[in-house]
N, C-alpha and C positions, 0 to 999 in steps of 0.2 A: 503495499500501499503507498503511497506518496499522496503527499498534503503539502501544496504551495502555498505560505500565504505573503502576502508581497505588502510594507507598509511606508509612507512615506516621513520624512522628519514627521510632520507634526504630526502625522498621528501615533508617532512612535511618545512624542513627549506627553499628549495628553492622554492617552490613554495607556501608559507605561503601566500601570497596577493591572490592569483589565488582560491587557493583550501576554502578558507572566501568567495569570492565572491558567490564560487560555493555552500556553504552552505547556503551561504543566499538567492539566487535563490530557493538552494530546498524548504527553510526555507517558504519563501514569496508566491509560488504554491500551498505547500501544505496548507497554512492559505486563501487560496483564493481562495481552493476548498471546504475550508468548512466554509466559509460567501460565498459562490455560493450555496453551498444545503443548507443553511438557507436559503439563499434570495428565492430560489423556493418551500423550505417547508412554507414561509411566502407569500407569492404567493398563492399558493396551500391552505393556511387556508383559506383566503380573498378572494379567489373566489366561495369558494365554493368546489369546487372538494374532498377536502379529505374527507369534511365530505359526497358526496355524497356515494364514495368508502366505505366508513365504515358503511353506510346503507343496499348497495347494497352485504356487507359484512357479514353483521346481518343474512339479508335477506336470502343468501345464507346457514349460518347457519339452518336458522327455517325452510328452506327445508331437508333437511339436516335430519334435525330432526324428519320429519313427517315422522311416518312409514307406510311403501309400503308392500300394500297389496294384494293378488291375490286370481278372484272368489272360489277357492278352498278353502283358510283360511276362506272368509267368510262362505264359505256353512260351514264348523267343526265346526268354532262357533255359528252360529246359532240355527245349532244341537242340539251341547250339552249348550245353553241355554235358549231353548224349553225345553228342558226335567229337567232344575232344576227348575225352576221358575212355578208356577198356570195357566193355561189358554198360557203355552208358547208361543205352537204354532201360536195360535190367534194376539198375540203379536208378534210375530218376523216379522209374518203375515204385521199385521199392518203398523210395521214399513217399508218394504218391499215397499208398496202399496202408503208408504209418497212419495215415490221418483218417483211415478211415472210411476211403472214399474210393473208387474203381476208377473214377474220369480226375481229369486237373478240371475240369468246370465246374464240379462238381464240390469242391473246393470251398470251407469257411470264408466267409470274410479276415473272417478273425485271426484265421493260418495263416494266412496270405504272406507276410513279416516273417515267420518262420518258414516256410516251408523256403522261402530264399535265403536262408541264412543258411539251412539243410542243404539246400542245391548247390548253396556259394561251397562249400565243404566239403564237397563230396573231390576223391581224386580216382 
C-alpha cells in the first residue's frame, strides 16, 4: 500500500499538530497490519494449515510432472521396442498381460505411465 500526502509550507505551519496526529495514525495502522499478518501466519503455522498447503502444492507439482500418454503413443513405443530387442514381441505381450489385459487398447488409462516405465526397462 502506498499513501502520498502533499502539503505546502502554509499547511504545515497551520496544521502541524493535526498533520503529526494523522501521520501517527497512518503509521500505527501500517504497523498493526504487519503485526496482524504476522500473527495470522504464526497461527497458520502452529495449526499445521501451512504445512498441509505445502504438501498439497508439492503433490500437485508431482502430478504435473508425471508424463501423460495416450494409447497411440503406447502402441508406437511398444512397436518400436519390440523391434529393437531380442524376443521383443513376446516381452511386450508379457508386459501387457501383467496388467490383466490381452490387448494394449484395453489397458486402463491409470496404468499408462507404469506400462511405459516397464516398456522402457525392457532389454
